[in-house]
Each structure stands twice: as structure tokens, then as C-alpha cells.
N, C-alpha and C positions, 0 to 999 in steps of 0.2 A: 445400517454399517454397509460397508460396499465391500468390495473385494480388492483386494491391494494386486495389479499383475505386475507384470516389468517385458519391457521393451529392451532392444539393442537402437540407437538412435546416435549418429556420429562415433560408433565405435565404444559410446558408452553404455553403461548398464542405467536405464529410467527405471525407476519404479512409482507407478500411480494407479489412481482409482478413479474412475470417470475420465474427467476434466483435470484434476488435482494430479498435481507430482505431488510424489513426497518426496523425493529423495533421488539423487542421483551420484553413481560409483564410475569414478575413472580418471587418469590425468588428466589435470587442464580445465577440470569442473570446477565450477562458481559457484557457492551457492550458503544461504543463510537461511538457518530452520528456527523457529520459532514456534513450541507446542506448548509452552506456561509451563516446564516443568522447573525451569530455572533463567536468571536473570538474575546475570552479573550486576551487580550496584558499587559507587563511590558507599565507601566508609563513612564517610562526612556526612554528606550531603544527600544520600542514598536513592540519587539521579544514577539513570541505567546505562553502564560506562560501555557498553556495545557502539552507544547511537551518541551524535553532538546533539544534545537539547538546549532547546531555547523555548523560553518561560516568557508570557505575556501573561502581568498578573496586577491591573490596576484596581481592582474591584477586591474585597473583601475576600480574607484567606488564599491559601496557595494555589497556583496550577501546577499540575504535578501526574507523576508515570511511577505506577508503583505492583509490583508484583500482590494480587492478592485472589487469593480463593484457586489461583493455579491460571489466572488470564492477568493479562495486562493493563490496568486498569488507568487511563486517561483523567482525570479529574481537572477542569479549570476554575480559575477565580471565579469572583461573582461580579465581573462588569462585563458586555457588551465585548466582544470581541477578544476577551481573555481567553487563553488558549494552553499548548503546547506543539511546538515543530520537534519531529523526533527524525533524524537521518542517519544508517546507519552508515559509522565510520569507513571513509574510503571509498571513494569511486572506482566499482568494479564490473560494471556491466552495462556493454555497448554492443546495442540494435544495429549492428551492421555486420554483412556477410552472412557466411551457410554457418550463424553461429547460434542455433534455437535456444531461448530462453523462455523462462515459469515466470510469473509471479502470481500471488495470491491470498488471498486474508479472509479472515473469519470474522464479524464483530460484529457490535450491536451499541446501540447508544439510546441514552434513558428519552431522552426527547426530540425524535426525530425531522421535524420542522424549524427546530428554533438552534441550530447548530452548523457550523460547514465544518465537510469532513473531505479530507484528500487524501488517497491514500495509489504507493504506485511505485515507479521508478524514475525517479529523478534526478537533475544535476545539484549541486549542492548551493542552499541556500535558505539561511535563515525566517526567510516568511514566503514560505511556500506557497499560501492563499494569498494570491496577489501579487508577489515579487517574481517568482521562476521563469525562466526564459524557455529551459527544454524539460522532457517528458513524457512517458506513457501512465496516465494514471484517469482514474476514478475519482467523482469528485460531486457532492452534494453540498448544495448552500444552503445559507439560513434563509428560510421564507419558504421552503419545496422540500417536500420529502421525494423527489427526483435522482437520478443517481444517471450521470453522463459520462460515457467515455473520453479522454479528452488524448490527443494525438498533436503537442506542441514543439517547434523547434527555432529557434529567434526570437521566442513572442508572437511568432504566428500558427494560429489556432486550429484544429480539425477537431470539429465536433462533434458526436453520435447527434443524429438529427432530431431522433426521439430517446425519452427515458430510455436507459438497457436495463434499468430495476428503481425496483420504490425501497424507501427508507418507512418502516416502522418501529414505534415505541418498545425497546425491551425486547426488542423481533432480532435474530440472528442473520445476518447476510453474509453471505461467500464472494465475493468476488476475484475473479482472474482473466487471462491472460496468455496468449504465450507468443513470441514472435517465432515464426517459422522459417526464418530465415531471409523472409520477402514482405511480408502482412502481418497485421498483428488479428490474430481472432480471441475473444472473448467470451466469455459463462458467468452467466449471475446464476447463484443456487442452482448449480449444474446445467443451467440450458442454453447454447449458444446463442448466441448475438448476432444480427447483422452487420458483416464487418465491413468495416471503416474503409476509406480512399487513404494509404501512407502516402499522399504528398507534406503532410507536415512533421514525417517520421524522426525522432530524432537521432540520424545515425552517423552523426561526429560528434558525439560528446560523449565521456561514460557519464555515467550515470548509478544512482543506487538506490537501496529502499528506503520509502520515505512515507510519514502518516503526518498529519500536523489535522489538531482540533480547534477549535473557537468557539464557543458559545455566543451564539447570537442573541441575548439579553439578558438581565442582570441578575441570573439567576447560575449559582453554581452547576452547569451538566458535568454529564459523565461519557466517554465511550470506553469499549472494556473489549478486548482484543484476543480470542481462542488461541488463535495461531494465523500466522504469518510465514512465508515464504517465499524465497525468490534463489532461481537456480540457473546457470548457463551452461551450455556445454559450449565444447570448443570445436573448429569444424575438424572433422573428419579428415 
């Protein structure tokens, strides 16, 4: 366990542990914090009501996202490219000007090289993997365990020259980035990564917390999310 610290940033109080922002307090702070304690759901469908959820389920079974043992468990139906697209309702985060912003997530998947995963802050889109135009996100694609950081603006991408991290079967990974008002800095399992040039930073679109998960084979695969956070401070 790390140690929780606090600091004043843009005249708001930020609680942090290493690279991780845990919370922030003050007028104008925008935040979403998921820690596995609760997940509001629709009484009829069971779908998480805080998110816009798009499912693909051509194969056997259903693609679902449910709270299980204190984690958000995403399960795909059993056809290649079946899965779930989740976006927090309302685009609230803008990576422009002196408005620091944090995104972080801790998760694992059962089959690291047989899934497509995208997590980060993105424009609203029902097909994040393959259809989205603007965002800052981590991505790992079927056939590889590499995790890359991507800055995308108007469908033009700047991608990390080499993988910033590696997925492994049934093994937790923590992915985080901070927009400091100019650049994006990222961490994988608490280790600072090489900074990307911000040529394609999406600074003219409101973004929202986004998660996409697809199976890469005709098998029902899973992604289990321990926690995820998005926090932005207003200008000082």
C-alpha cells in the first residue's frame, strides 16, 4: 500500500498516491470515481445506468457489464468482436488550457493476446475500437499483448513509438495519464513513460471516460476493472 498525500493545484486540493490522483476537492472540480463499492444499475436490464452501453453479441451468450466481487466485470458473447462499449454519460473533460486532468484505471483480462481493449478519455462514439475520432487512450489489440498510448484528433493519431506496457493473462495492470495544461504524461504500474509529442492532442472536443472491450476469438472472454477515475481541475 502506498501513502496518501495532498497538494494544492490550481487552488484545489488534490489527494494522490504516487502518480495516482485519488480525489480532488474544490469549486469547479469535475470527477468520476469508481472503486467497486457500488454501481447503479437499471432494474430491468441490469445495465450500469451511469454509462451509455453498446453491446455486440453475435455469438452464443450475452455481452454484459456487471458488478461482481467488488469489480466491474465485462464479459463478451462468444463470437469474434463481440463485446461491450461503455462511456460515462455526458462529455465533461476538455484537454485545453491550464486545466489539469487525470485518468487512471486498474484492470485485468483473462486472455491478454485474444482481446481488444481501449481505455481513456474519448469523444462519444458507439464504436470506440475502430470508429472513434478524438481521444487520449491506452489501446491493446487482438494478436498482441502490447499496450500503446494514443493521442487522436480528427481521426489523426500520434502513437507511442514502442509499447508503454504489456498485458498478461489474469494479471492486474494500472494505466494512468495526466494532462498538465500542455502535455500528456503517462504511467504504467507506477512507472513514468516517455512523453509523447502532443501534435494530435484533442484540444477542441469535450471527452468522457471510455472503456471498450472485444473478444478476438469465438470465445467469451472477460475484463475485470478494479477501479477507474477521471478528475479535472478548472483553471486557477
